[in-house]
N, C-alpha and C positions, 0 to 999 in steps of 0.2 A: 203689103201685108195691112188689109184696114186694120181698123182700132178694133173691131168685133170681132174678128181672129187672133188679135192679141189679147182683148180679152178671154175670148174662150181658152187660148193657148195658156195663160196666165192662170187660167182656173181650173183647169184638167192639171199644171204642173204643180199647182198648191194641194189639190186635192192629193194628189201621187204620193207629195211629200209628208201628210198628213196621214194617207195609208201606210206609208213606210215609216215614221213615227210611231203607229198605232202598232203596227205588226212589229216593232221593235220593242213598244212597252209590252206587248201581252208575249211576247218570245222571252224576252227580260225577266220578268216577273212570274210567268205561267211554266214557261217549258227549259230553263236553263238549271241546271243542279245547286241545289242551293243547302248542301250539308258541309260541314266542317270536321267533323270525326275523321279517323282513318281507319278505323275496327271496319268490319262486314256489317256492322249492323247497330243499334244505337237501340235503350228501354227508356222508354217516355212512362211516368207516371202520373195521373190525372186524378186527382182525389175528389172525392163528392163536394160538390159546392162550388168548385174552383170557378174563379173569374178568369176572363180572357187573360189580364194582366201574371195571374197565377199560371197559367199555362205558357206564356210569352216565358218568363222567369224559369221555365222546366225547360223548353224549349231552347232558350240564348245560349248556352254554353255547346249545341248541337249545329247552330245555322250560321250562316256566314252573313247573309243580309237580313235581318230580322223585317228591317221596313217593306221591305216589298213581300215577306211572308204576310204581315199585318195587312198589306192592302188587299192582295188575293184572298185571307182570308176573311176581311171582310165583306167581298165582292161575294163568296160563297155563304156569306152565311154564317160561316164558323161561330164567332162570336157569342150568338143567340141560340145555340143548338152543342152546348160542350156535353162531351160524356164522358162519368170517370170511368178509368179502367188504366190496363197496363198495356201499353202500346209497344212496337218496332218499328221502329226506322229502317231503313238498310242506304247505305253510304251511296252518294249520287242523287238522290231521290232528289224532284224539285217544287215547288209549292204545291201544287196541283198534288201530288200525290203523297206529301206528308201529311196536307190535310186530309185526304183522303182517310191515309193510314189513322190519323187520328182520331178523326171521327166514327168509320166502324169498324174498326180493324183489333177491338178490343181481344189479347192475347192471352190464355188461359196459363196459369204458374203451378212451379210445381211444389207442391209441399211435403215437407216431410217430418214425424214427429215421432218420435218412442221415447220407452224406456221414464217417463215423466213420474214422479212420485204424488203429483195432487195435481187437482186441476188447474190452480194456482200459476204452476210451472207450465203446463200446458198452455194456457191464456196468452203467458210469458214469450212461449216459443211462438206461438201463431200470431202476435204483435209483431214479431220478428221479421215475418213472411209474408204478413196479408193489414192490406188498411186499418181496418179497425183498432183499436189499441187491446193493451191487455182487460183493462177493466170491462170494454165492454163486452169482449168474449167472457169472461169470468160471470159476468149479471147474467148473459144468455145459458148458460150452465147451470148456474143455481136456480132460475127462473120455474117456479112451481108449478104452473101450465106444461112447459117443455117435459120436466121431470114425469110429469102427471100422464101425459098421453103419451110417453116413451116408456112406461113401467120402470122409471128409474127414480132413485135417491139422493141423496146428498153424500151418498158413501157409496153409492153404486155408479155414480153419471162417469166414472172413468172409465167402465167397463162398455161404455159407450164409442167409443175412441179407438179402432185398431190400429195398429204403429201399421203406418204403408209408405209408402210414395205417392198422393194423391195430384190430381189436376183438376184446379180450381178459377174461378175468376178472381185477380187479385183485390178488387173491391167487394168480393163476396158478403153480404150480410153476417153476424154472427150468427143470426137465428136462423139463414139458411146453410150457412155451414154445419150446423148441428143438424139439421134434417136429414142435409147432405151425408155427415157421419154416417145416421142409425142406416139410410138406406146401404152406404158400404158396410155395415157392421151385419144389417140383414143378411145381404150378399156372402158376407164371408162365414154366416154359419147357415153352410149349405145340408142341405136335407142326411147327409154322410156326417156331418160332424154334430146334429141337434140330435140326430139318432144315437153317436156312441156318448153325448152327454147323459143321456135318458139310461142308457144301459149300466152307465157305473153310477147312477143315481145321482147327479149332481145338476142342478139348473145350468145355466148360461154363465151368473155372474157370480155361480160358488167354483164352476171351472175358473173363469179370468181370475179371480182371488185368489186361488188355488195355485195357477199359473204364476202369478206374482212373486208368491213364495219361492215357488221352484226358481223366478229367475233371480230373483235377491241372492240363492241359497251358492249357486254356481254358475259359475260364468262359460262353462261346457257345455254345447249344444247336446255335443253323444251322451254326456252323462245326466240330463234332464230328465228324459224318462224313468231313469232309474229312482233319481230321486224322488221322485212323483208316485213312484211306486212304493216308497217311506210311508210316505203320509196317506195314500191309498186305503193301506196296510193299519196303520194305525186309525185310519176313520173305520176302517171295520169291524177292530175290536174294541172301538172306544175309548179308546187312548187319547187324550191331549197332543196337539199339533208340536207342542213344543218346539217349536221356532224360533231361533234367534233374531230374524231380523223382523218378523213381528215386535219383538223388545225393540228393537233398537225404533220403530216406527212409532211403538209407543208412548217412549221417550219424546222423539223429537215432536210427538203433536201435545204432549200433555206442556211441553217446554215452551212450543210456540216455536220454534226453533229449528229447522230443515234446514240450514246452514252447516252446524256443528259433526263435527267425524266422529264416530264412535265405531269403534275399530274392535272394542272387548266389551260383552256382554259383562257384568257382573252379579253376585247373587241376588242384590241389593234389588236390581232393576227388575230381577222376576217376580218381584211381586207390584209392581206398577196399575196402577185401576186402570185398567183400558179395555175395551172390547177386542180391543186389536194386539193385547197380552195372550197367544197362545197356551203361556204357560200357568194361567190365571184364570180363562174363560175356554171351556170345551168345543169342539167345532170347528170350521172356518171362520174365517173375518167377516163381520159385516161388509166390508169393502175392500177392494185390492189397496195392495201397502204400494207399489207403483204399477205401470202399465207395462205388462207384460210383453216380447216378443209371440209373435205367434209361433215361433219354434217352443216354448213354451207352453204355451196355451196347447197345442197339440202332444206336447207330452203328457199331459193330465189326462189328453182324451185316450191318448194312447200309452197309457202308463206300463211301465217294467213288471210281469208277473214276477214275485219271488218272495224267500221270506224274513226277508230284511227290515227289521224296525227300527234302525238307529245307524247314525252317519256323524262323521266328524272330519275337519281336515285332513287330509295326509300331509306331513310334513317332509314326508318325502318323496313325492310329486305333489309340487306344487298346482293346485288350481284343480285340483282330484279332491276324491275325499274316500275314506276307508268305511265299509260298510259292515254290520255286525247284523247279527240274527238273534242275540241275548244280549241283556243289561252287564254282564259280565267280560260281559267281549269288547261290548262297547267300551268299559269303565277301561278298558286297558290302552284301547287306541284314544280315550279320550286323556289320559294322561302324561300319555305321551305328547298330545297335542298342549297340554297345560302346561308341562316343561318348556317345552318350545317357543309358545305363548310367552312364558314365564323369562324365562331365558335373552328375550327381545327387549325384555324391560317397557311391553305394552303395556300401562295401567288403565287406558280406557278407549 
């Protein structure tokens, strides 16, 4: 074999070795599975403004070979194109699939909230489920432009959030979250519900504010229409609503302490000077004292028609109430309750 042939063969062999090495590199870095978790999938949360190092820190517990991932990510230009969001990585994914997943696969999350007493509580609940912190959510809920745009006040803003389960992006801004909730609220107030509110002479915000009282009065869904009927009867004849939950809310508000537990309303509490105190001020409070369930809202819209004007907790059937058509009957029921609660030595 001549020297020329030897050089050609050697060159070809070297080329094959280089190609084989490159193929091994490509296969090993791009196509070999590179996840280290045993579950079917893992969830990755990339915050707004995250650096590539932040992403690597998030992925570190989930990836076997971080060095190969960094190499492929750099080749694909990912470090300069990081996007915030919630991403899902499946077990057995390779580097290429992982990068594609965290680049374009922002997956919505499920957000749930209900029975929040104040927007401060709601903001805290949302901050535990989404990227933004509670202060950001609270600031957005109190924003004057937002309130004016959606015909809300600081007292009625809670009416914008109908308790339910919603699908949103984890990194949604508080402003866009508020906008989405208004759209959801608008959808909730169907033509049928809107017409029912008009037919009973209440605005949507009044319906929700009254529903909040019903919500606090009874945990029994099947009893809520009956309780709502009592309050509607009082409204019709111009009686004070005299709802104990509004007194409790007033005390918490005036004390600036919503963590306190109040199991018994005292006579002196009935004199608390708060627009939410329905023993002192007529009509429905200026806003909801809690976030009512949909069942409570519908209970007001479909209140039970009856002749009851009073009710008190039934000590013989806990969780339910005894209803009365007149004050004399109510006082008998009330005395039974007072004797029971005194026997339990509940002073506050």
